[in-house]
C-alpha positions in Angstrom: 0.0 0.0 0.0 2.7 2.5 1.1 4.8 1.6 -2.0 2.0 3.0 -4.2 2.1 6.5 -2.5 5.1 7.8 -4.6 3.3 6.7 -7.8 0.0 8.2 -6.8 1.8 11.5 -5.8 3.6 11.7 -9.1 0.4 11.0 -11.0 -1.4 13.7 -8.9 1.3 16.3 -9.5 1.3 15.4 -13.3 -2.5 15.8 -13.6 -2.4 19.1 -11.7 0.4 20.6 -13.9 -1.5 19.4 -17.0 -4.7 21.1 -15.9 -2.8 24.4 -15.2 -0.6 24.7 -18.2 -2.1 22.5 -20.9 -5.8 23.1 -20.6 -7.2 26.1 -22.5 -9.7 27.0 -19.8 -6.8 27.9 -17.5 -5.4 31.4 -17.7 -1.9 29.9 -17.3 -2.3 27.7 -20.4 1.1 27.8 -22.1 -0.3 29.6 -25.2 -1.7 32.4 -23.1 1.6 32.7 -21.2 3.3 33.0 -24.6 0.9 35.7 -25.6 1.8 37.5 -22.4 5.5 37.5 -23.3 4.8 38.5 -26.9 2.6 41.4 -25.9 5.1 42.5 -23.3 7.8 42.4 -26.0 5.8 44.6 -28.3 5.3 47.1 -25.5 9.0 46.9 -24.6 10.1 47.6 -28.2 7.7 50.6 -28.3 9.1 52.0 -25.1 12.7 51.7 -26.4 11.8 54.3 -29.1 10.8 56.8 -26.5 13.4 56.2 -23.7 16.4 54.2 -22.9 15.1 50.9 -21.6 16.6 48.1 -19.6 16.9 44.6 -21.0 13.7 42.9 -21.9 14.2 40.4 -19.1 14.4 43.2 -16.6 11.4 44.8 -18.2 9.4 41.5 -18.0 10.6 40.5 -14.5 11.4 43.6 -12.5 13.4 42.6 -9.4 11.5 44.9 -7.1 8.2 43.1 -8.0 9.2 39.5 -8.3 11.3 39.5 -5.2 8.6 41.3 -3.2 7.2 39.3 -0.3 3.7 39.8 -1.8 4.8 38.0 -4.9 5.9 35.0 -2.8 2.6 35.1 -0.9 0.8 34.8 -4.2 2.4 31.5 -4.9 1.7 30.2 -1.4 -2.0 31.0 -1.7 -2.0 29.5 -5.2 -0.8 26.2 -3.7 -3.8 26.3 -1.3 -6.2 26.9 -4.2 -4.7 24.0 -6.1 -5.1 21.7 -3.1 -8.7 22.8 -2.6 -9.6 22.4 -6.2 -8.0 19.0 -6.6 -9.2 17.6 -3.2 -12.7 17.5 -4.5 -14.1 20.2 -2.3 -15.2 22.2 -5.4 -17.4 19.3 -6.4 -20.0 21.1 -4.2 -20.1 23.9 -6.7 -21.2 21.5 -9.5 -23.8 20.0 -7.2 -25.3 23.5 -6.6 -25.2 24.2 -10.3 -26.8 20.8 -11.1 -29.5 21.6 -8.5 -30.1 25.0 -10.0 -30.3 23.6 -13.5 -32.8 21.0 -12.4 -35.0 23.5 -10.6 -35.0 25.8 -13.6 -36.0 22.9 -15.8 -38.8 22.0 -13.4 -40.1 25.6 -13.5 -39.9 25.8 -17.2 -41.9 22.5 -17.5 -44.7 24.5 -15.9 -44.4 27.9 -17.5 -42.6 27.2 -20.8 -45.0 28.0 -23.7 -42.5 28.9 -26.4 -42.6 26.4 -29.2 -39.5 24.3 -29.7 -37.5 24.8 -32.9 -36.9 21.2 -34.0 -34.4 22.1 -36.7 -30.7 21.5 -35.9 -28.9 24.5 -34.4 -27.4 26.6 -37.2 -24.0 28.4 -37.0 -26.0 31.6 -36.4 -27.7 29.9 -33.4 -24.3 28.9 -32.1 -23.0 32.4 -32.5 -25.9 33.9 -30.6 -25.7 31.2 -27.9 -21.9 31.9 -27.5 -22.5 35.6 -27.1 -25.5 35.1 -24.6 -23.6 32.4 -22.7 -20.5 34.7 -22.4 -22.7 37.7 -21.3 -24.4 35.6 -18.7 -21.3 34.2 -17.2 -19.6 37.6 -17.3 -22.5 39.4 -15.6 -22.5 36.7 -13.0 -18.8 37.4 -12.3 -19.4 41.1 -12.4 -22.4 41.1 -10.0 -20.7 38.9 -7.4 -17.5 41.0 -7.7 -19.6 44.1 -7.1 -21.3 42.6 -4.1 -17.9 41.4 -2.7 -16.9 45.1 -2.5 -20.2 46.3 -1.1 -21.1 43.7 1.5 -18.7 43.6 4.4 -18.8 39.9 5.2 -18.1 39.1 1.5 -15.3 41.6 1.4 -13.7 39.8 4.4 -12.8 37.0 2.0 -12.3 39.0 -1.1 -9.8 41.3 0.7 -7.2 38.5 0.5 -7.0 39.2 -3.2 -6.7 43.0 -2.8 -4.1 42.7 -0.1 -1.5 42.1 -2.9 1.1 44.9 -2.8 2.5 44.1 -6.3 0.8 42.5 -9.3 2.1 39.5 -11.1 0.2 37.0 -13.3 0.0 34.7 -10.3 -1.9 37.4 -8.3 -4.9 36.2 -10.2 -4.9 33.1 -8.1 -4.6 35.0 -4.8 -8.1 34.3 -3.6 -9.5 32.8 -0.4 -11.1 29.4 -1.3 -14.5 30.7 -0.1 -14.1 33.8 -2.3 -13.2 31.6 -5.2 -16.1 29.3 -4.7 -18.9 31.8 -4.4 -17.5 33.7 -7.4 -17.4 30.7 -9.6 -20.8 29.4 -8.4 -22.5 32.8 -9.3 -21.0 32.9 -12.7 -21.6 29.4 -13.8 -25.1 29.4 -12.4 -25.8 32.2 -14.8 -24.2 30.2 -17.6 -26.4 27.3 -16.7 -29.5 29.5 -17.1 -28.4 30.4 -20.7 -27.7 26.8 -21.5 -31.1 25.6 -20.2 -33.0 28.3 -22.2 -31.3 27.6 -25.5 -31.4 23.9 -25.1 -35.2 23.9 -24.4 -35.8 26.2 -27.4 -34.0 23.9 -29.8 -35.1 20.7 -28.1 -31.5 19.5 -28.0 -28.1 20.5 -26.6 -26.4 23.4 -28.4 -22.6 23.8 -28.6 -20.5 26.9 -28.0 -18.2 28.2 -30.7 -14.8 27.1 -29.4 -11.1 27.5 -30.0 -8.9 24.9 -28.5 -11.9 23.6 -26.5 -12.4 27.1 -24.9 -15.3 29.4 -25.6 -14.2 31.5 -28.6 -14.8 34.8 -26.8 -13.0 33.7 -23.6 -10.2 32.3 -25.7 -9.5 35.9 -27.0 -10.0 37.3 -23.5 -7.4 34.9 -22.1 -4.8 36.0 -24.7 -4.3 39.3 -22.7 -5.7 38.1 -19.3 -2.3 37.6 -17.7 -1.6 41.3 -18.3 -4.4 42.2 -15.9 -2.3 41.4 -12.9 1.0 42.7 -13.9 3.1 45.9 -13.9 2.8 46.3 -17.7 0.2 48.9 -18.8 -2.0 47.7 -21.7 -5.0 49.8 -22.6 -7.5 49.0 -25.4 -8.0 52.7 -26.2 -11.6 53.3 -27.4 -12.4 49.6 -27.1 -12.2 50.1 -23.3 -15.8 51.2 -23.6 -16.8 47.7 -24.5 -14.0 45.5 -23.1 -12.1 45.6 -19.8 -8.5 46.1 -20.6 -5.6 45.0 -18.4 -5.0 48.7 -17.5 -8.6 49.1 -16.3 -8.2 46.1 -14.0 -5.0 47.4 -12.6 -6.9 50.6 -11.8 -9.4 48.4 -10.0 -6.5 47.4 -7.6 -5.3 51.0 -7.2 -5.4 52.8 -3.8 -5.9 56.2 -5.4 -9.3 57.7 -4.3 -10.4 58.3 -7.9 -9.9 54.6 -8.7 -11.8 53.3 -5.6 -14.4 50.6 -6.4 -14.1 51.0 -10.2 -13.9 48.6 -13.0 -15.4 45.4 -11.6 -15.9 43.8 -15.0 -14.0 40.8 -16.5 -14.6 40.6 -20.2 -17.1 43.4 -20.8 -17.0 46.9 -19.4 -20.7 47.6 -20.2 -21.8 46.3 -16.8 -19.6 49.0 -15.1 -21.1 51.5 -17.5 -24.6 50.4 -16.4 -23.7 50.5 -12.7 -21.8 53.7 -13.1 -18.5 52.2 -11.8 -16.5 52.4 -15.0 -13.3 54.4 -15.1 -11.7 55.0 -18.5 -8.1 56.1 -18.4 -7.2 58.8 -20.8 -3.5 57.9 -20.7 -1.1 55.8 -18.8 -1.5 56.3 -15.0 0.7 55.4 -12.1 -0.9 52.6 -10.2 -0.1 51.8 -6.6 -1.9 48.7 -5.4 -2.9 47.3 -2.0 -5.4 47.8 0.8 -6.9 51.3 1.6 -6.9 53.2 4.8 -6.5 51.3 8.1 -7.2 47.8 6.5 -4.3 45.4 7.2 -2.9 42.5 5.4 -2.1 39.0 6.8 0.6 37.5 9.0 1.2 34.4 6.9 -0.8 31.9 5.0 -2.7 30.5 8.0 -3.8 34.0 9.0 -5.0 34.7 5.5 -7.1 31.5 5.5 -8.6 31.8 9.0 -8.9 35.5 9.6 -11.6 36.1 6.9 -13.9 33.6 8.8 -13.7 35.6 12.0 -14.1 38.9 10.3 -17.0 37.7 8.2 -18.7 36.2 11.3 -18.4 39.5 13.2 -20.0 41.4 10.3 -22.8 38.8 9.7 -24.0 38.9 13.3 -24.3 42.6 13.2 -26.7 43.5 10.3 -26.0 47.2 10.6 -22.4 46.5 9.6 -23.3 44.5 6.5 -22.7 47.5 4.3 -19.0 47.9 3.7 -17.6 51.3 4.8 -17.2 53.5 1.7 -14.2 55.6 1.2 -15.0 59.2 0.7 -13.5 60.5 -2.6 
């Protein structure tokens, strides 16, 4: 029995690394990481024309960022997330989504009066479904993200992410497992809603438009997603009005008063426009990230995992403190 442990461990590590770097639904898929390097190279070459720049390696991996304690802390939390995901705890998320899908189907059995289109889904149907599916999942992400900043006991968990004092691509994984779980459940429950509606309308399952087994829109999103948590400024210009650029998300992490609680979106910035939380940069801005005011970080990984529970409990038991304190700008 004990002789099998090394083999099982190696197999587990191998499957984990495969899911992180070789699966297109992971932001650290090797192709997306290559895109990160290539985009950074283009920005570096442009900066060389304007000013004397350091080597590309120094530009890509600044010592003051990648040797910062916060960058090491990102990796520690990432290991916790990997353990939680692969330990099977996240299976509860899929049970909740399965239950929500079943409940929605039961309700539609009662109230659905729209005739079913029995013809096979066309390419137009798949395009529409892909857009609606992406919008649903994106709005789910946005809405929960918005609430995480507005409701104190949700912020207790989300604050772990915003405690980062520097941004690297691995800061994207700097989440408390509870924060990660409720965020994913809200988004994919919305996606399940779109799937049920379209499937019932066509009387059969309908497929997304995909690239390398990832939703086509999300595939293009992930090509620049690793820039979002980085020191490299990348704005989409006028397209910022439709899409959240990496620069807009860096502003979301900023401690500057004018950036406070702005740009909650992931793929689309239209939700921020609707909720009046969108901030469009006119030019490159200096961004200092971290917690605001008297909010404090964490004394190690155990503190970061346990402290949010106590903070959240204190806020939940006092309804008058549910609303998170708003910074005056």
